[in-house]
N, C-alpha and C positions, 0 to 999 in steps of 0.2 A: 573497506578493505576487500580486495578481490582474491578469489582462489585461482588455481592454475588454469582453469577454463575461462577466466575473465568474468565470471559471475560474482555478484556482490555477496559476500559472506555475512550473514546476519549475526550480530553479537548481542548477547543479552537474552532475557527470558520473554521479551515482548517485541513486537515490531517497533521501529523507530517512530517517534512522534513527527519528525520532519527530517527529510533528506535534502533540504534546500542548501545551496551553497551560499557563502557569505556575500553580502552586497559591498559596494565600495565604502559605504558608511560604516559597516561592521568592521571591515579591515582597518579603517582609520581609527576606530575606537580601540581595536586590539593594539595598534601601534602606540596609542596614548597610554594604554594599560602597561605595555612593556616599559615605556619610559618612566611611568610612575613607579613601577617596581624597581627599576634601576635607581631612581631618586631615593627610594626607601632603603637602598643598600643591600638588596637581595642578590646582586651579582658582584663577584669579586673584581676589584679593579686590577689593572696591570701592575700598579705599584704594590698592592697587597700581595699579589701573586709572586712578585720578585722578592719581597721581604720574607715570604714564607718558604723560600728555596731550602730544600733539605728537610722540611717538616710537612710535606704534602701527605694527605691521607694515605695515598698508595704506599709511601715509604713506611708509615706507621703500621699499616695493615700487614706489610711484608715482615716487619719485625715481630708482630703478634703471631703471624703464621709460623715463623721459626720458633718462637717460644712455645707454641702449642706442641710442636713435634718434640722439643726438648722435655716438656712437661710429661708427655706420654712415655718417653724413654725413661725418665727418672722413676715414674710410677712402676713401670714394668720391671726395672732392675730391682727396686725395693721389694717387689713381690716375688723375686727369685727367678724371673725368666732369663734365659740366655741373652747375652748382650746383642747377638746378631738378630734375634727375634725382636728385642726391644727397639733396635734401630729401624727395623722394617715395619714396625707397628703403625707408624705414621700418625697423622692428625691433620686437620685442615680448618682454616677460617673461611666462613661465608659471611657475606654482608646481606642486609635486607633493609627494609624501611626506606627513609628518604634518600639515603646514599645510593642504594640499589635502584631506586626509582628515577634517579637523575635530577632530584630537586634539593640536594643537600646544599646548605648555605654555610657561610663562615660562622663558626661558633656553635653550630648545632651538633647534637649527638650523632655518632655513627653507630648504628645497631649492628652488632657482630655476633656470630654463632661459632662456638668452639665445638667441633665434631671430633669424637674420639672413638677408639675401638672398644669392644665389649668388656675388656678387663679393667677399664678405668672407671672408678665410681664417682658419683657426684660429690661425695665427701672429699675425694682426692682433689677435685677441682677447687673447692672452697678452702682447702688447706695448702696443698702443694703449689697449685697455680697461683693462689693468692700470695703466698710467701715469695714466690719467684717475682711476681709483679712488685711487691713491696720493696724488693732489693734493687729495682731498676731506678736509676736517678731521674729518668725522664717521666716517671709515673708519680703523679700527685693526686690528692683528693680520692684516694683509694677506699672503697667501701664495698663490703659483701652483704647481700640481702638474700640469704639462702631460704628464707621462709616466705618470699614473695610468691604470688600466683605463678609467675614464671621466674624462677630463681636467677639472680643476676649479680655480676660484679661490675660496679661503676668506677670510672677513673678518668683522669685527664692524662693522656699519653702525648708528650711533647706539645702540651697545650691544646690537644684535640680531644674533646669529650668522647668517651667510648663507653657503650653499654655492652658487656660481654655475657652472653648466655651460654648454656651448656647442653649438649645432647650426646648420649652414648648409644651408638648403633650396635646391632647384633652382628657386627663384622669383626674378623680377627685383625684386619688391616684396613687403614683408611688411605687409599691412593690419592694423589693430587688430581687425578682425573674424575674423582667421584662427582656424580650428578644426583642431586637430591630430588629430582622430579619423579623418580621411580617410587610409587606408593608402597612397593613391597619392603622398602627400607624401614617402614613404620612397624613392621611385625615385631611383636613382643616388647615394644617400648612402653614405658609408663607414661601417664598423662602429661607430666611436666616435660619429658623429652619430646613428646609429640607436639606440644605447644611451641617448644623451642624450634624444632625442625620446620614446623609449619610457617614460622615467621619468614623464612627464606622462600619456601614453596609458594606461599600466598603472594609475595611480592612479584615473583616471576610470572605467576598466573595473571595478576592484574595487568601487567604490561602486555601480556598476550591477548587480553580481552578488550583492549581499547582500540578504536578504529584509527586514531591518529595520535601517535605518541608525542610529537612536539606540541600539539594543541593541548593534550592532556597535561603535560608538564608545566606549561605556562599557566594554565587554569589552576592546577594544584598549588603552584607557588603563590598565586593570589589568594586562594582560599586558606592556605596555611597561615599566611601573614595576617589575614583578617581574623582568623580564629585565635592566634596569639594575642593580637591587639585587643580583642574583645574578651579575652580571658575565658575561652571555652575550649582550650586545647590542653587536655590532660586526662588521659585514660585513668590514671591513678585517683584523681579527684572526682571521678564520676562523669566527666565529659567525654569527648572523643579523642582518641590518640591518632597518631600519624596514619596508620594503615586504614583506620575507619574513614578518615577524611579522604584518603586516596580512593577508597572503594566508592564513596558517594560521588566524587568527581567522575570516576570511571563510568558509573551508571548513567549519569547525565550525558557524558560523551557518547555512550551507546544510543541514547535516545535522539541525539542530534549528531549523527556520525560525520557530517560534512561541514559543521559549523566551526567558526573561529572562536578563539578564547573568550572574547568579549560577549558573544552570544551565549556561550556555555554558562558563563557566570551569571548572566541575567536570568537564564532559565533555572540555574542551580538553586538560588534562594527562593524563587517562586515555587518550585516543586517541593522543596523540603519543608517550607513552613505550612504547606497544605497536605503533606504526606499522611495517609491514614494509619499512623502508628497504632498498634504494634505490628502492622503488616510489614514483613521483612523486606529489606533491600537485598536483592540478589543480582550477581553478575552473570550467573549461569545456573541451570537447574542443579539442585543438590544431588550429589553422586552417592549412591549406595555401593560401597566397595566390599571386597571379599573378607576384609580383616575384622576381627572382633574388637573394634574400637567404636567409641560413642560418636554418633553424628547428630548434629543439631536437629531436634524434632520436638516441637512444642506439643504435638499430639501424644507423644510417648513420655516426655519428661516434664514434670511439673516445674522444675527450675527453668527450663527453656521457655515455658509458657509465661513465666513471670517477667521476662525481659521487656523493658519499656520501649526501647528503640533498636530492635534487632537489625544489625548489619552483618550479613553472613559471609564468611570467607569462602572464596571459590575453590581452594585446593582441598582435596580429600585428606582427612575427614573434615567436613564443613563445621565451623564453630561460630559462635556469636562473638564478634570483636567488641561489643558494647555492653557486656554483662554488668559493668559497674554503674551504668546510668541509673539514677534514682528519679523519683517524681520531681524533686526540686531541680536537679540539673537538666532534666528534660524540659521543664517549664522555662528555664532560663534560655536554653538553646532555641526553643520555638519562638520566644520573644525576639532573640537576636536575628533569627532567620527572617522574621516578619519585617523588622526594621531595615535589614540589609536589602530585602527585596524592594522596599519602597525607595531606598537610596539609589540602588542600581537603576531603577526606572528613570530617575532624574539624571543619572550619569549618562545613560544611553541616549537621552535626548539632549545631552550637552548642557544641562542646567546645573551641573555640578562636576568638579574634576574627580578623577579616580582616587586621588589622595584622600578624599573625604571618607572613603570606605574603610580606611585604616586608622581612624580615630581611636585613641586609647580608651579603654573601658572606664566606667564611672563607679566602679564597685565601692570605693571608700567614701563616696558622697551619696550613694543610693539609699542607704538604710540609716535608721536611727540607733539600731541595736546590733551588736556583734558578739560573737564568742571568740575569745583568744585561746589558742592551744599553744602552750609554751613548753618546748622540750629543752632541757639543759643538761650539760655534761661537763666533766672536769678535764677532758683532753680532746684535742681535735680529732684524732683517729676514732676514739670512742663515740664522739658526737656524730660523725658522719654516718655511722651505723645506727645509732639510737634515733637520731632525727629522721633518718630514712624509714625506720620502722614505724615511727609515730605518723609520718606523712602518709604512709601506705594504709594506715587504719582510719584516716580522717573520714572517708566515705561511710564507714560503719557508724561514726558519730552522727553524720548527716541523716542516715537512715533511721536512727533512734530519735532524732529531733523531729523528724517528719510525723512521728506518731503522737506527739503531744498536742494538747488543745491550744487554740488561739494562735497557731503558727501556720501561715500559708505555705512558706517554704524556707528551707535552710540552704543558703547559697554559699558553697565553699569557694574561696579564692584559689587560683591554680598554682600560686607560688608562695613559698615561705620567705621570711625575712630573717637573715642570720646576722649575728653580731658576736664580737669577742669583747667580753667585759672584764675590766680589771677592778678588783675590790680589795679592801683591807679588813673590813669588819664583818661579823656574822650578819648584822642587820643589812649591810649593803648587798651581801650575797642573797639574803632572803628577798630583798626588794627586786634584785635583778631576775631571780627565778620567777617573779610575778610580773615581769615586764616593766618595772619601775626603775628607770635609769636616772640617777642624780648626776647631772652634768658636772657640778663642782667636785663631787666625790670621785667621779671618773677621772677628771683632769688631775686631781691630787694623786690618785693611784698610779696613773700613767707617768706622772712626774717622778714618782718614787719606785720606778719599775725594778731597780736593782735591790730594793729593800726586801728582806726575807719575809715580811708580813704581807706583801702584795701577791695576790693569787689571781688566777685567770679562770673565767667561766665562758663556755660556748653556749649560746642559746639560739634557737630557731623558733620563730613565731608564725603561726598559721591562723587565718581568719575565716569565720563563717558569718555571713550576713543573715540576719533574722528578719524576715518579711512578715509583718503583722498587719492584719486587715484593719481598715478604719472602723471605728465603733459606729454601729448603726445609729441613724439619726433619731434623736429623742431618747436614746438609751443612756442611762447614768450608771450602769453596772460597772463595778470595779473588777477588771480582768487580771488574771495572773498567767504568767508563763512559768511552769514548774520545770526548771532546767536541771534540778538536782539529780534525778535518776539517770538521764542520758549521760551526764558528766561522770557520775560514779561508775556506770557500766563501762563507759569508754576507758576510764582510767584503769579499771580492772583488766580490760582486754590487753592494753599495752604493757601493763605490769606483769601479765602472765607469760610474757616472752621469757624463754629459758635463760637468756643472757642478761636479763634486767638485774641491775645492782642498785639498791636504794641508797648506797653510800656515795655513788658517783654519778647517778642519773636522777633527773627530776622531771616531773610532768605536772603541769598546772592547766586547768581548764576554767576560764572565768568569763563572766559577762562584762562588756565594756560599752559605754555609750559612744556615739559618733563624736561628741564634743571632747572626748578624752583620748581619741586615737592619736598615736605618736606622729610627729611631723614627718618622719621618713616614709610613711605610707601614703601621705596625702599629695594630690597633685598641686602644682604651684598655684593654680587659680584658687583652690580651696584655702591655701595658706594666706594668700593675699586678702581674700574675703574675710577670713577670721581676724587678720590684723586690722583691717579697716573697721570691723565691728568693735574690736577692742578699743581702738582709738576713739571711735564715736562715743562709746560708753564712758571712756575716760574724760572726754571733753564735757560730757553732760553731767559729770560729777558722780556717776554711779560706780559701784564697785566693779573692778575689772573682771571679765570672764576668764576662765581658765584658758591658758594657751593651748594650742593644738597638741603639744606633746606633754601636757601636764596630766597628772593623775589625781582623781579624787582621793581624799584621805582614806587610808585603809584601816579597817578595824583590826584589833589584835588577833593574830593567828595562833592556832594551836600547833606548836611544833614547827618543824622546817618544811620547806617545799618537798624535799626528798622523802620526808617521812609521811606527809599527808597526801601528796600527789595532787589533790584538788584543792584550790584555794578555798578556804573556809570563810569567805566574806558573805555579805548579805545578798549578793547577787545570785546565790544558788537558787533562790526562788525570787524571780523578778516580777514586780507588779508593773503593769503597763496600762496606762489610761489613754484616752483619745488625745490628750494633750501631748503625750509622748510619741504618738504614732503618726508618721507621715502618710499622706495619701499614697496609695499603691497603684501603679499603672496596671490596668486590667490584663495586659499581656503577661505580667509577672504574677499577678494575684491568682491566676488559675492555670492549671496544667492544660486546659483547653483554650487554645489561642484562636480568637476570631480575627479574620483578616479584613483590613480595609485597603489592601493593595489593589491598584487598578487591574482589572481582569482583561484589559484589552489585548494583552499579549501573553496571558497566562495559559499554559498548555493544559490539556486534559491529562489527568494523572493516569499512568499505566497501572495495571493491577499488580505488578511485582517489579 
């Protein structure tokens, strides 16, 4: 990128590693990458665009912007302000994240920010604005999460997923021409409002700090797809969110300012799997501003020093976008970076197609032992809020599991599995709350849907893979994983929510072996393999093994799931022997990942 005098403007905190321009082979590889991304459905077809006429994101955002102005007007009138003042108060919607970066795809969330004047409170947003949205026929799957690190209302507006955050500025009016780049707007804001405003400010700053925006966007699309497929895309679960992935891609673009997308990707994984964490990733020097707001500083703040993989936002005040990363999720990501670096080396030499980079994760065949976290509710609206609260606390359970003996890591899966269950008896309800779905009973209940004794339960199931080291050669010691305390403490955390109702909400945390995982989470190959083994045993005259969706017999439980919260089965303290434990890849078994990637084209790492 050049300045007005024609000189090259340096971006980043170090000199570029290479300013070489792409070769013919590099450009051809980028063309193949673009075609692979199109084959993966990342770009909307003309047919899809025509089918979506009238439901474009721009139209939905326009409706939301109008609603925000109406919301501010209603709040002002209720608080006794003159009607003319209420009309002039204004309000505005800003976008950030993938949509603002230009890499938004069909079906992905649009991150939006509702900016309001000083006399509108956050409580107004979660009451008045929420009620206005609830009355809109286009809005479905509406849920408020006011207790999140960054409070948010999630919804589907005309089938477009929207995450709506909130910020109250110290202004009496919010004009349509408002520009959030002015750091003075942060004056006197609380931490939650600063985090919300910085979502938009950071996105704009990232775009300003990359040398070639089209190359950045194509690279980011590839990396985001890879991260989704490998199940390492989730800030909430302790991995990286969209803005963190964008900043990593932007940093590598700074190091290779003239490279094409294929070259950037080949360097991306090589650099990241060798990065000397916790050395932070920075897009520009940290700015010390004039306001009394906290800026990321590991020398001054102990919490900042504890960050495992700090990726620092470029907009003032600088923050760590990856504070949720744990030892376990860090180890998983380092292993994935290493594997991807090896694979991209083969792709660049045309020994493999780009499509191989986007192979789905093997989470449900990787481990022998898992934890199930099951949230249940008696209504759809209540369940959206309750399951969202439980999901947002999973990383706390992971952190607690990391402290127990004989556990290498606790690997959370990035997505939950939701079901609507029909039941007729208390026993069927109890089983459903513990993840046990009787297919025959379910069919009978669905067939009698008009019957007064048929009721409905909504459940969401989350999984954590437990990686256990292989027993040392010659050792015969009987080892145990004591899961009781982490499960009890996690249950207490979610039940301490001020809106928790034990009569309508349930929470169960229980151990499950891989052989008992339900069929709906397993890949087709695993189901076919299990069926072949079952048939083989049957032909040999042996007793059939449990089907993939079967459950081992459960012992008698004390009370209901809603009363107990945690399943009181024998798995609270799980005994694990070497016979139970699979061999563990060294890349996952230790947070320190040693590379065997070819170093022929591996760059020397910059210091920041």
